[in-house]
C-alpha positions in Angstrom: 0.0 0.0 0.0 2.9 2.3 0.9 4.4 1.7 -2.6 1.1 2.5 -4.3 0.8 5.8 -2.4 4.4 6.7 -3.2 3.8 6.0 -7.0 0.6 8.0 -7.0 2.4 10.9 -5.3 5.1 10.7 -7.9 2.6 10.7 -10.8 0.7 13.7 -9.3 4.0 15.6 -8.8 4.9 14.9 -12.5 1.5 15.9 -13.9 2.2 19.6 -14.3 5.4 18.8 -16.2 3.5 16.5 -18.5 0.9 19.1 -19.1 3.6 21.7 -20.0 2.7 24.2 -17.3 4.6 27.3 -16.0 4.2 29.1 -12.8 4.0 32.9 -12.7 3.4 34.8 -9.4 2.0 31.7 -7.8 -0.4 30.9 -10.6 -0.1 27.9 -13.0 -0.6 28.3 -16.7 -0.8 25.3 -18.9 -0.6 24.9 -22.7 -3.1 22.7 -24.5 -2.0 19.1 -25.2 1.0 19.0 -27.6 1.6 22.7 -26.9 4.2 24.7 -25.1 3.9 27.1 -22.1 6.7 29.6 -21.9 7.6 32.4 -19.5 8.9 35.2 -21.7 9.7 38.7 -20.6 7.6 38.5 -17.5 4.5 37.0 -19.2 3.1 33.5 -19.6 2.5 32.5 -23.2 0.7 29.3 -24.3 0.9 27.9 -27.8 -0.4 25.0 -29.8 3.1 23.8 -30.7 6.8 24.4 -30.0 8.2 27.9 -29.6 11.5 29.6 -30.5 13.1 32.9 -29.5 15.6 34.8 -31.6 18.6 36.8 -30.3 16.4 39.9 -30.0 13.9 38.2 -27.7 11.1 37.8 -30.3 9.0 34.7 -29.5 7.2 32.8 -32.3 5.4 29.4 -32.2 3.9 26.7 -34.3 0.1 27.0 -34.8 -0.1 23.2 -35.0 -0.7 21.0 -31.9 2.6 19.2 -31.4 4.2 21.1 -34.3 7.7 22.5 -34.5 9.1 25.9 -35.0 12.5 27.2 -36.2 14.3 30.5 -36.9 16.0 30.6 -40.2 17.2 33.3 -42.6 15.9 36.1 -40.3 12.4 34.7 -40.1 10.3 32.2 -38.0 8.8 29.2 -39.7 6.6 26.3 -38.4 5.0 23.1 -39.4 2.8 20.2 -38.2 5.9 18.1 -37.4 9.4 18.8 -36.1 11.6 21.3 -38.0 15.3 21.4 -38.9 17.7 23.5 -41.0 18.9 21.8 -44.2 22.5 21.9 -45.2 21.8 25.0 -47.3 20.3 26.8 -44.3 16.7 26.5 -45.5 14.0 25.5 -43.0 12.2 22.2 -43.4 9.3 20.9 -41.2 7.6 17.6 -41.4 4.1 17.8 -43.1 3.0 14.8 -41.0 1.6 15.9 -37.6 4.3 15.1 -35.0 6.5 13.8 -37.8 10.3 14.3 -38.0 12.9 15.3 -40.5 16.4 13.9 -41.0 19.4 14.7 -43.2 19.7 11.7 -45.7 23.0 10.1 -46.7 23.3 12.4 -49.7 22.7 15.5 -47.6 19.1 15.9 -48.7 16.4 16.6 -46.1 13.8 13.8 -45.8 10.6 14.6 -43.8 7.7 12.4 -42.8 4.8 13.3 -45.0 7.1 15.6 -47.1 8.5 19.0 -46.2 6.5 22.1 -45.5 6.9 25.5 -43.8 4.5 28.2 -43.0 5.1 31.4 -41.0 5.2 30.9 -37.3 2.8 33.0 -35.2 3.1 35.1 -32.0 1.6 33.0 -29.2 -1.3 34.4 -27.1 -1.0 35.0 -23.4 -2.1 32.1 -21.3 -5.6 32.2 -19.9 
């Protein structure tokens, strides 16, 4: 019984991490499933997908649940799956939701569902 209580306590303590939550001034803010919660410049932002920040402090995120975001060539890009920079510096994101991209043996980018990029978006403040 003691082991069950210990496991249950551990699961409850890990739940906020699994939900991707942040704490600001004693209040928890959680992103939707597959999203990312970020503390940025004193505010809590919640997005559908991953977020990236450039060297100037600009924050942009993927509008797709579980999607990736990347900063390349001075702009932010996103897709339904994970993103990477190709050997030529061009952004590539997997068109398949939660998909991934890899660099193939000949240096070509291979993404699940093909490669796509759309402009990333500024995330809203968490509610």
